[in-house]
C-alpha positions as CSV (number, residue, x, y, z in Angstrom):
1,X,82.5,113.3,57.2
2,X,79.5,111.0,57.9
3,X,80.3,108.5,60.6
4,X,79.0,105.0,60.8
5,X,77.9,103.7,64.2
6,X,78.0,100.6,66.3
7,X,76.1,99.8,69.5
8,X,78.3,99.2,72.4
9,X,77.8,99.0,76.2
10,X,78.2,96.7,79.1
11,X,81.3,95.5,80.9
12,X,84.6,97.2,80.0
13,X,88.1,97.3,81.5
14,X,90.5,100.1,82.3
15,X,94.2,99.7,82.8
16,X,95.1,102.1,85.6
17,X,98.1,103.2,87.5
18,X,97.8,101.9,91.1
19,X,98.2,105.5,92.5
20,X,95.1,106.8,90.6
21,X,92.4,107.5,93.1
22,X,89.8,108.2,90.3
23,X,90.8,105.8,87.5
24,X,87.6,106.4,85.5
25,X,88.1,110.1,85.3
26,X,88.8,111.5,81.8
27,X,90.8,114.5,83.0
28,X,94.2,112.7,82.6
29,X,93.6,112.0,78.9
30,X,92.3,115.6,78.5
31,X,95.6,117.0,79.8
32,X,98.0,114.5,78.1
33,X,95.9,113.4,75.1
34,X,95.5,110.0,73.6
35,X,94.7,108.3,70.3
36,X,91.4,110.1,69.9
37,X,92.0,113.4,71.7
38,X,94.8,115.9,71.5
39,X,96.5,117.2,74.7
40,X,94.6,120.0,76.4
41,X,91.3,119.1,74.6
42,X,88.4,117.1,76.1
43,X,88.1,114.2,78.6
44,X,88.3,110.6,77.4
45,X,88.4,107.3,79.3
46,X,90.2,104.7,77.3
47,X,88.7,101.2,77.8
48,X,89.2,97.6,76.7
49,X,86.4,95.3,75.7
50,X,88.3,92.1,76.7
51,X,91.1,91.0,79.1
52,X,93.4,89.8,76.3
53,X,93.4,93.3,74.7
54,X,94.1,94.9,78.1
55,X,97.1,92.5,78.6
56,X,98.4,93.3,75.1
57,X,98.2,97.0,75.8
58,X,100.4,96.5,78.9
59,X,102.9,94.3,77.0
60,X,103.1,96.8,74.2
61,X,104.2,99.5,76.6
62,X,107.4,97.6,77.3
63,X,108.3,96.8,73.6
64,X,111.9,97.9,72.9
65,X,112.9,97.8,76.6
66,X,115.3,95.3,78.1
67,X,112.6,94.2,80.6
68,X,108.9,93.4,80.3
69,X,105.7,93.6,82.3
70,X,106.6,90.2,83.8
71,X,109.6,91.8,85.5
72,X,107.6,94.4,87.4
73,X,107.2,94.2,91.2
74,X,103.7,93.1,91.9
75,X,102.8,96.5,93.5
76,X,104.3,98.4,90.6
77,X,102.1,97.0,87.8
78,X,98.9,98.6,86.7
79,X,95.5,97.8,88.2
80,X,92.6,96.5,86.2
81,X,89.4,98.5,86.8
82,X,86.1,96.9,85.8
83,X,83.2,99.2,84.8
84,X,79.9,99.2,83.0
85,X,79.4,101.5,80.0
86,X,75.8,102.6,79.2
87,X,74.7,101.2,75.9
88,X,74.8,103.8,73.1
89,X,75.7,104.3,69.4
90,X,79.5,104.9,69.2
91,X,81.5,106.0,66.1
92,X,82.5,102.8,64.3
93,X,86.2,102.3,63.7
94,X,85.7,98.6,64.0
95,X,84.3,97.6,60.7
96,X,86.0,98.2,57.3
97,X,83.1,100.5,56.2
98,X,83.3,102.3,59.6
99,X,87.0,102.9,59.2
100,X,86.5,104.3,55.7
101,X,83.6,106.6,56.8
102,X,85.9,108.0,59.5
103,X,88.6,108.7,56.9
104,X,90.8,105.8,57.8
105,X,91.9,102.9,55.7
106,X,90.1,99.5,56.1
107,X,93.4,98.2,57.4
108,X,93.2,100.4,60.5
109,X,95.1,100.4,62.9
110,X,97.7,100.0,60.1
111,X,97.9,102.1,57.0
112,X,97.8,100.5,53.5
113,X,101.6,100.0,53.7
114,X,101.4,98.1,57.0
115,X,102.8,100.9,59.2
116,X,101.0,101.9,62.4
117,X,98.6,104.8,62.1
118,X,99.8,107.6,64.4
119,X,97.7,109.3,67.1
120,X,97.9,112.6,65.2
121,X,95.9,111.1,62.3
122,X,93.1,109.9,64.7
123,X,92.8,113.0,66.8
124,X,91.0,115.2,64.3
125,X,88.4,112.3,64.0
126,X,88.0,112.2,67.7
127,X,87.6,116.0,67.9
128,X,85.0,116.0,65.2
129,X,83.1,113.2,67.0
130,X,83.3,115.2,70.3
131,X,82.1,118.4,68.6
132,X,79.1,116.5,67.1
133,X,78.1,115.2,70.5
134,X,79.1,111.5,69.9
135,X,79.5,109.4,73.1
136,X,82.8,108.1,71.9
137,X,84.7,105.9,69.5
138,X,84.6,102.1,69.3
139,X,87.8,100.9,67.5
140,X,90.1,98.1,66.8
141,X,93.0,98.0,69.2
142,X,96.3,99.3,68.0
143,X,98.2,97.1,70.5
144,X,96.2,93.8,70.1
145,X,98.1,90.6,69.3
146,X,96.9,88.4,66.5
147,X,94.7,86.1,68.6
148,X,93.1,88.8,70.8
149,X,89.3,88.9,70.7
150,X,88.4,92.4,72.0
151,X,88.4,96.0,70.9
152,X,88.8,99.3,72.5
153,X,86.4,102.1,73.4
154,X,87.2,105.7,73.8
155,X,84.4,106.9,76.1
156,X,83.9,110.6,76.1
157,X,83.3,111.9,79.6
158,X,80.6,114.5,79.2
159,X,78.9,116.4,82.0
160,X,78.1,114.9,85.4
161,X,77.5,111.4,84.2
162,X,80.5,109.2,84.8
163,X,81.6,105.6,84.9
164,X,81.6,103.8,88.2
165,X,84.2,101.3,89.4
166,X,82.6,97.9,89.8
167,X,85.8,96.2,90.8
168,X,89.5,97.0,91.0
169,X,92.1,94.2,90.7
170,X,95.8,94.6,91.5
171,X,98.3,93.6,88.9
172,X,99.2,90.1,90.2
173,X,95.5,89.2,90.3
174,X,94.8,89.9,86.6
175,X,97.9,90.0,84.6
176,X,99.7,86.7,85.3
């Protein structure tokens, strides 16, 4: 597989549980897994490139429940952590050609039949990117709503370099 790349960097956002003391630590995703890494694998920090995509992610977590994010007590909702990502060349799962190069359909995050692409299909791509020393994966958001303008970034937490919290905003200050 020969990945395509896109340059990304600058301000990004992380949706974080208010109890997390180190919200930009990739160990949680290493233990539990995520879209681009299987459980027990390697550390990833999942980020959003725009506020609307972060909000859509939170709303999607409540789909199918008899309540929504708007019903949460203010202190129970997730914080929004602002950080800066160093500019780099990330695996491209944003453009149609980038999706195809990564072994995904150009309709990603949906398959050609319109069904959501499962994490299990993306994880081998993430593992290959990790093994090749890539800094992460820039991708279309699987939870974005039609008018959202941003994308996601799976930032691979390698070695001692880490992301720093620029600002942390409680749920009522960013979600409403």
